[in-house]
C-alpha positions in Angstrom: -15.6 -8.4 -10.8 -17.7 -5.5 -9.6 -16.8 -1.8 -9.3 -19.6 -1.3 -7.2 -19.0 -4.3 -5.1 -15.1 -3.1 -4.5 -16.5 0.5 -3.8 -18.5 -0.7 -0.6 -15.6 -2.2 0.4 -13.7 1.1 0.4 -17.2 2.4 2.6 -18.6 4.1 -1.0 -21.7 3.9 -2.6 -20.1 5.3 -5.8 -17.3 7.2 -7.6 -17.8 11.0 -8.0 -16.3 11.3 -11.9 -13.4 11.0 -12.9 -11.9 14.3 -11.2 -8.8 15.3 -9.1 -11.4 15.2 -5.7 -12.3 12.0 -6.6 -9.2 10.5 -6.8 -8.1 11.6 -3.6 -11.0 10.1 -2.1 -10.5 6.8 -4.3 -7.1 6.9 -2.9 -7.9 7.8 0.8 -10.7 5.4 1.4 -8.9 2.7 0.1 -6.1 3.2 2.4 -8.8 3.1 5.6 -10.5 0.1 4.4 -8.0 -2.2 3.0 -5.2 -3.0 5.5 -1.3 -3.3 4.2 -0.8 -7.2 5.5 1.6 -10.3 4.6 -0.3 -12.9 6.3 -0.7 -15.0 3.5 3.2 -14.8 2.6 3.8 -15.7 6.5 1.2 -18.8 6.0 3.0 -20.3 2.6 0.1 -18.9 0.6 1.1 -18.5 -3.1 0.2 -14.6 -4.2 -0.1 -15.0 -8.1 0.1 -12.1 -10.2 -4.1 -12.3 -10.8 -6.3 -9.8 -10.6 -9.4 -11.9 -10.6 -7.7 -13.3 -7.5 -6.7 -10.2 -5.6 -10.6 -9.6 -6.1 -12.2 -12.7 -4.4 -9.3 -12.2 -1.8 -9.7 -8.5 -0.8 -13.3 -7.5 -1.8 -14.9 -11.0 -1.4 -12.9 -12.2 1.5 -12.6 -8.1 3.5 -8.9 -9.2 3.4 -5.7 -6.8 2.2 -2.8 -7.8 0.6 0.6 -6.1 0.0 1.4 -4.2 -3.3 1.1 -6.4 -6.3 -2.4 -7.1 -5.0 -3.7 -3.5 -3.2 -2.6 -1.5 -6.5 -3.0 -4.1 -8.6 -6.5 -4.7 -8.1 -6.9 -0.8 -7.5 -5.6 -0.1 -10.8 -8.5 -2.1 -12.3 -11.3 -0.4 -10.5 -9.4 2.8 -11.6 -9.2 1.8 -15.4 -12.8 0.7 -15.0 -14.1 4.3 -13.3 -12.4 6.2 -16.8 -9.2 7.0 -15.1 -5.7 6.4 -17.0 -4.2 4.6 -14.3 -1.0 3.0 -15.3 1.7 0.5 -13.3 5.4 2.1 -12.7 7.7 0.4 -10.5 10.0 1.5 -7.8 13.0 0.6 -5.5 12.7 0.5 -2.1 15.1 2.1 0.3 15.9 0.9 3.4 16.4 3.2 7.0 19.8 1.4 7.3 20.2 3.6 3.2 20.2 0.5 1.9 18.2 -0.1 -1.2 15.6 -3.5 -1.8 15.6 -5.6 -5.1 15.6 -3.5 -7.8 12.1 -2.3 -9.1 10.4 -4.7 -6.6 7.5 -2.2 -5.6 4.5 -2.0 -8.0 2.8 1.4 -8.1 0.7 3.4 -10.4 0.7 6.7 -12.3 -2.3 8.7 -12.7 -2.7 11.3 -15.9 -4.9 14.2 -14.5 -4.0 17.6 -15.6 -0.3 16.2 -15.1 1.2 12.6 -13.7 0.2 12.0 -10.0 1.8 9.1 -7.6 -1.2 6.8 -6.6 -0.1 3.9 -4.0 -2.2 2.1 -1.9 0.4 -0.6 -1.7 3.2 0.9 0.6 1.8 1.0 4.2 2.6 4.4 6.1 2.7 6.7 3.4 1.1 9.5 1.8 -3.0 9.2 1.0 -3.3 11.6 -1.5 -2.0 11.7 -5.2 1.3 13.5 -5.4 2.6 15.4 -8.3 5.8 15.4 -9.7 6.5 18.8 -9.8 8.0 18.9 -5.9 4.9 20.6 -4.5 4.5 19.2 -0.8 1.5 17.5 -0.2 0.5 16.8 3.6 -1.4 14.8 5.2 -2.0 12.5 8.9 0.8 11.0 8.1 3.6 13.2 6.7 4.5 16.1 4.4 5.6 14.4 1.2 6.8 15.3 -2.1 8.7 13.6 -5.3 11.9 15.3 -6.3 13.1 14.6 -9.7 16.7 12.9 -9.6 17.5 12.6 -14.0 14.5 12.1 -16.8 12.0 10.1 -15.9 13.0 9.0 -12.4 11.9 10.7 -8.8 12.2 10.3 -5.6 9.3 9.8 -2.8 10.6 12.0 0.0 9.2 12.3 3.5 9.8 15.1 6.4 11.2 13.9 9.9 10.4 15.0 12.8 13.8 17.2 12.5 12.2 18.5 9.4 15.3 16.4 7.5 13.4 14.6 4.2 13.9 11.0 3.9 13.8 8.9 0.9 11.0 6.4 1.0 11.8 5.0 -2.4 13.1 5.7 -5.8 10.4 5.6 -9.2 11.1 4.8 -12.5 8.5 6.5 -14.5 8.5 3.5 -17.8 5.1 2.0 -17.9 5.1 -1.8 -16.6 2.5 -4.6 -16.8 2.0 -6.5 -13.7 3.1 -9.5 -15.1 6.4 -7.9 -15.4 6.9 -8.3 -11.4 7.1 -12.3 -11.3 10.5 -12.5 -10.5 9.9 -9.5 -7.5 6.7 -11.1 -6.2 8.5 -14.3 -6.0 11.4 -12.9 -4.3 9.2 -11.4 -1.8 6.9 -14.0 -0.8 9.7 -16.8 -0.5 13.5 -15.2 -0.2 14.8 -15.1 3.6 16.0 -11.9 2.6 12.4 -10.6 2.1 11.3 -7.9 4.3 7.8 -10.0 3.8 8.8 -13.5 5.0 10.4 -12.5 8.3 7.2 -11.8 10.7 3.7 -10.6 10.0 3.1 -7.2 8.9 -1.0 -5.5 9.0 -0.8 -2.7 8.8 -4.5 0.2 8.8 -4.1 3.9 8.2 -7.6 6.0 10.4 -8.3 8.9 10.4 -5.9 10.0 13.0 -2.9 8.0 12.8 -2.4 4.2 12.1 -2.9 0.8 13.7 0.0 -1.8 13.1 0.5 -5.2 14.2 4.1 -6.2 13.5 5.4 -9.5 14.9 4.0 -9.8 18.6 3.6 -6.2 18.3 0.6 -4.1 18.6 1.5 -0.2 17.3 -1.4 2.4 17.3 -0.9 5.6 15.9 -2.7 8.7 17.0 -1.5 12.4 15.6 2.5 10.7 16.2 1.5 9.5 19.9 2.3 5.9 20.1 0.8 3.1 22.1 2.0 -0.3 22.3 1.5 -3.4 23.4 2.5 -7.0 22.9 0.8 -9.8 21.7 0.9 -13.3 22.3 -0.1 -16.0 19.3 -2.7 -16.9 20.5 -4.2 -13.6 20.9 -3.6 -12.9 16.9 -6.9 -13.8 15.6 -8.9 -12.0 18.2 -6.1 -8.8 17.5 -6.9 -9.4 13.4 -10.7 -9.5 13.6 -10.7 -6.1 15.9 -8.4 -4.1 14.7 -8.6 -5.0 10.6 -11.7 -6.8 10.2 -9.8 -9.9 8.5 -10.8 -13.4 9.9 -8.3 -16.3 10.0 -9.3 -19.8 12.0 -6.3 -21.1 12.1 -2.6 -19.4 13.3 0.3 -21.5 13.3 3.5 -18.7 13.0 
């Protein structure tokens, strides 16, 4: 695995030191170039907890992935560059108010002048390191903050269109190893109760919004305005190539 190749995959020639500005650039460029996607889940391609497999898929084959893959490989990059990065887990809150499998989302804490949540594997979410202090951060995708619930437990919140705060997930600061997500990774790629086994989800941040393929819908968001187009199964390979630079020759789902 080569750091330089990974940086090139993200549209970067080099990393600019171990600084908060550099970390912010790495996170943003990753989210602009590497899609969040579950196509291997839909095509029943097993996803192991193995960073070298993620490197081949994401860097060499120019694919994306879901949280274990994206944050798993990004953690390797950050550590290789000299950042103090570690895995933590989170429990995702569904739009209906219920919670997913406890601790099933893998994300990162990076220690700089203080701890920051860094997450390139949650799809439409904050695009910059987020402090745990409750301070807000805003980007094109919204306004975010971390709220302390109790010792070592924090909620990631986003402000909605009515200026109310919605919880996206609940973070547990206990350090984790990638191998500790084995049960969750298996569940998310095999269980009929998993969100990822239901339909294709391919989503990529853009400078002014986001492009998402969700099942048979292509949704292009620019400055909070959404344009939705129906996509047939036969059109999906060309849509994946045109909008996400993903090349899949067969499509049986």
